C-alpha positions as CSV (number, residue, x, y, z in Angstrom):
1,M,71.0,15.8,-133.6
2,T,70.7,19.6,-134.2
3,L,68.0,21.5,-136.1
4,V,68.6,25.2,-137.0
5,V,65.5,27.3,-137.2
6,I,65.3,30.9,-138.5
7,P,62.2,32.8,-137.4
8,A,61.2,35.5,-139.9
9,R,58.1,37.5,-140.5
10,M,57.3,40.6,-142.6
11,A,55.5,42.5,-139.8
12,S,58.5,44.4,-138.4
13,T,57.5,47.6,-136.7
14,R,60.6,49.6,-137.6
15,L,61.6,47.9,-140.8
16,P,58.5,46.4,-142.5
17,G,59.2,43.6,-144.9
18,K,62.6,42.9,-143.3
19,P,63.0,39.3,-144.4
20,L,62.9,40.4,-148.1
21,A,65.0,43.5,-147.6
22,E,67.6,43.4,-150.4
23,I,71.3,43.1,-149.5
24,G,73.5,42.8,-152.5
25,G,70.6,41.7,-154.7
26,R,69.5,39.0,-152.3
27,P,66.8,39.0,-149.6
28,M,67.9,39.0,-146.0
29,I,66.3,35.6,-145.4
30,A,68.6,34.2,-148.1
31,W,71.7,35.5,-146.3
32,M,70.5,33.9,-143.0
33,A,69.7,30.6,-144.7
34,E,73.2,30.6,-146.2
35,I,74.8,31.2,-142.7
36,G,72.8,28.3,-141.2
37,L,73.8,26.0,-144.1
38,K,77.5,27.0,-143.9
39,A,77.6,26.3,-140.2
40,G,77.0,22.6,-141.0
41,V,75.5,21.7,-137.7
42,G,72.2,20.3,-139.0
43,P,69.2,21.0,-141.3
44,V,68.0,24.6,-141.7
45,I,64.4,25.5,-141.4
46,A,62.8,29.0,-141.9
47,A,59.8,29.5,-139.7
48,V,57.8,32.0,-141.6
49,C,54.3,33.5,-141.9
50,E,54.1,34.6,-145.5
51,A,54.3,32.7,-148.8
52,E,56.8,35.1,-150.4
53,V,59.2,34.7,-147.5
54,A,58.9,30.9,-147.7
55,A,59.7,31.0,-151.4
56,A,62.8,33.1,-150.8
57,A,64.0,30.8,-148.0
58,E,63.5,27.7,-150.1
59,A,65.3,29.3,-153.1
60,A,68.3,29.8,-150.8
61,G,68.3,26.1,-149.8
62,A,66.4,26.1,-146.5
63,R,63.1,24.3,-145.9
64,A,60.2,26.7,-145.1
65,V,57.5,26.0,-142.6
66,M,54.4,28.2,-142.2
67,T,53.7,29.2,-138.6
68,D,50.9,31.1,-136.9
69,P,51.4,34.9,-137.2
70,A,49.7,35.3,-133.8
71,L,52.6,33.6,-132.0
72,P,54.0,36.1,-129.5
73,S,57.8,35.7,-130.2
74,G,60.4,34.3,-132.5
75,T,61.2,31.7,-129.9
76,D,57.6,30.5,-130.0
77,R,57.8,30.4,-133.8
78,V,61.0,28.3,-133.5
79,H,59.3,25.9,-131.1
80,A,56.3,25.5,-133.4
81,A,58.4,24.9,-136.5
82,A,60.4,22.2,-134.7
83,G,57.2,20.5,-133.8
84,I,56.0,20.6,-137.4
85,V,59.1,19.3,-139.1
86,D,60.2,16.8,-136.3
87,P,57.2,15.5,-134.5
88,D,59.1,12.4,-133.6
89,R,61.7,14.5,-131.8
90,R,64.8,13.1,-133.4
91,H,66.5,16.4,-133.0
92,D,67.3,17.1,-129.3
93,V,69.1,20.4,-129.9
94,I,67.3,23.4,-131.5
95,V,69.1,26.5,-132.6
96,N,67.3,29.8,-132.8
97,L,69.2,31.7,-135.4
98,Q,67.5,35.1,-135.6
99,G,66.5,36.2,-139.1
100,D,68.0,39.6,-139.1
101,M,71.8,39.2,-138.6
102,P,73.3,38.9,-142.1
103,T,76.8,39.6,-140.8
104,F,76.7,36.6,-138.5
105,D,79.7,34.2,-138.8
106,P,78.7,30.6,-139.5
107,A,81.7,29.5,-137.4
108,A,80.2,31.2,-134.4
109,L,77.0,29.3,-134.8
110,A,79.0,26.1,-134.9
111,Q,80.9,27.3,-131.8
112,A,77.7,27.9,-129.8
113,T,76.3,24.5,-130.8
114,A,79.5,22.7,-129.8
115,L,79.5,24.6,-126.4
116,L,76.2,23.1,-125.5
117,G,77.5,19.7,-126.3
118,E,80.6,20.3,-124.1
119,T,78.5,21.6,-121.2
120,P,76.1,18.8,-120.2
121,Q,74.8,20.8,-117.2
122,A,73.7,23.7,-119.5
123,D,70.2,24.1,-120.8
124,I,71.0,26.8,-123.3
125,A,74.2,28.1,-125.0
126,T,74.8,31.5,-126.4
127,L,77.6,33.9,-127.3
128,A,79.0,37.3,-126.2
129,A,81.7,39.6,-127.5
130,A,83.9,41.8,-125.3
131,S,83.9,45.6,-125.7
132,E,85.9,48.4,-124.0
133,A,83.9,51.1,-125.7
134,E,82.1,53.5,-123.4
135,E,79.3,54.0,-126.0
136,D,78.6,50.3,-125.8
137,R,78.6,50.3,-122.0
138,R,76.1,53.1,-121.9
139,N,73.9,52.1,-124.8
140,P,70.7,50.3,-123.5
141,N,70.3,48.7,-126.9
142,V,73.5,46.8,-126.3
143,V,72.6,43.9,-124.0
144,K,75.3,43.1,-121.5
145,A,75.9,39.5,-120.4
146,I,77.2,39.1,-116.8
147,I,79.2,35.9,-116.9
148,A,81.0,33.8,-114.4
149,L,83.9,33.3,-116.8
150,R,86.4,30.4,-116.7
151,G,88.6,31.0,-119.7
152,K,86.6,31.4,-122.9
153,S,83.2,30.6,-121.6
154,G,81.1,30.6,-118.4
155,R,77.7,30.5,-116.8
156,A,75.4,33.5,-117.3
157,L,74.5,35.2,-114.1
158,Y,72.4,37.9,-115.6
159,F,71.6,39.9,-118.7
160,T,70.9,43.7,-118.6
161,R,70.6,46.9,-120.6
162,A,72.3,48.8,-117.8
163,P,76.1,49.6,-117.9
164,A,77.3,46.5,-116.1
165,P,79.4,45.1,-114.5
166,H,80.7,48.1,-112.6
167,G,84.4,48.7,-112.5
168,P,87.4,48.4,-114.8
169,G,87.3,45.9,-117.6
170,P,85.2,45.1,-120.7
171,I,81.5,44.6,-121.0
172,Y,80.3,41.5,-122.8
173,R,77.8,42.3,-125.6
174,H,75.2,39.5,-125.9
175,V,74.9,38.0,-129.4
176,G,71.3,37.1,-130.1
177,L,71.7,33.4,-130.8
178,Y,70.3,30.6,-128.7
179,V,71.1,26.9,-128.8
180,Y,68.5,25.0,-126.7
181,R,68.2,21.5,-125.5
182,R,64.8,20.6,-126.8
183,A,63.4,19.8,-123.4
184,A,64.5,23.2,-122.2
185,L,62.9,24.9,-125.1
186,D,59.6,23.1,-124.3
187,R,59.7,24.3,-120.8
188,F,60.6,27.9,-121.8
189,V,57.7,28.5,-124.2
190,Q,55.2,26.9,-121.8
191,A,56.2,29.4,-119.0
192,P,54.7,32.9,-118.9
193,P,56.9,36.0,-119.2
194,S,58.8,36.5,-116.0
195,P,59.0,39.7,-113.9
196,L,62.6,40.5,-114.8
197,E,62.0,39.6,-118.5
198,K,59.2,42.2,-118.6
199,R,61.2,44.8,-116.7
200,E,64.3,44.6,-118.9
201,S,62.5,43.4,-122.1
202,L,64.9,40.5,-122.3
203,E,63.4,37.1,-123.0
204,Q,66.5,35.2,-121.8
205,L,65.9,36.4,-118.2
206,R,62.8,34.1,-118.2
207,A,65.2,31.1,-118.5
208,L,67.4,32.4,-115.6
209,E,64.4,33.0,-113.4
210,M,63.2,29.5,-114.1
211,G,66.5,28.2,-112.8
212,M,67.9,27.2,-116.2
213,R,71.7,27.4,-116.9
214,I,72.8,29.5,-119.8
215,E,76.4,28.9,-120.9
216,V,78.0,31.8,-122.7
217,G,81.0,31.4,-125.1
218,L,83.2,34.4,-126.0
219,T,83.5,35.3,-129.7
220,E,85.5,38.0,-131.4
221,A,82.8,39.2,-133.9
222,F,79.7,41.1,-132.8
223,P,77.0,40.8,-135.5
224,K,74.5,43.6,-135.1
225,G,70.8,42.9,-135.9
226,V,69.0,44.8,-138.6
227,D,66.1,46.7,-137.0
228,S,66.0,50.0,-139.0
229,P,66.8,51.4,-142.4
230,A,70.1,52.7,-140.9
231,D,71.0,49.2,-139.7
232,L,70.3,47.8,-143.2
233,E,72.7,50.3,-144.7
234,A,75.3,49.4,-142.1
235,A,74.9,45.7,-142.9
236,R,75.3,46.4,-146.6
237,A,78.5,48.3,-145.9
238,A,79.9,45.6,-143.6
239,L,79.2,43.0,-146.3
240,G,80.7,45.2,-149.0
241,V,77.5,45.2,-151.1
242,T,74.7,47.7,-152.0
């Protein structure tokens, strides 16, 4: 059984109050709750720190769970929320659906969840979208997945902010969605940040350094996260709202 958890908190450095930022008259957390619900893979939980975010999530149809604002990352918040709502561990797959991707396609969430089920040797599943654009290749904010592809999916070898892999062909932009086997999520949050994780500022490298297998599926759409006022305007434009 799968549980979808959306970590969201107001204390964003570059966009304070991000979960309640309005997009077409609705707060961002409502858009994310709708995406989770439309995917149809399991119950949707919002892991929040503030009562107003909880109220907005519940108004959109998700269940809100209050988590400790001192938790170091969204992944830790997801783990904590799963423990609160499912202490008996009936859900053995936990989805970390980031709270700031309102253009995310619900079908892609379902795709990543199915990929984990189809890959029994994988600990985590995620997605990537191909790009031939040189600006994406050179942009350190576009995280590149280095994948041992076999058709439309493959094992992640590395993730980097550098322009990689070298040579002709596309780069694969990592989509910030993670589908964890619950035991893998337990192990992940109990481990300290790893050397490569700290060097690249990429949390998923901790899993690779721990020896976990991350399976990456290819998707057409590349939903950009909202981290700034400019990103918020871009999301509104993409969704055709104000």
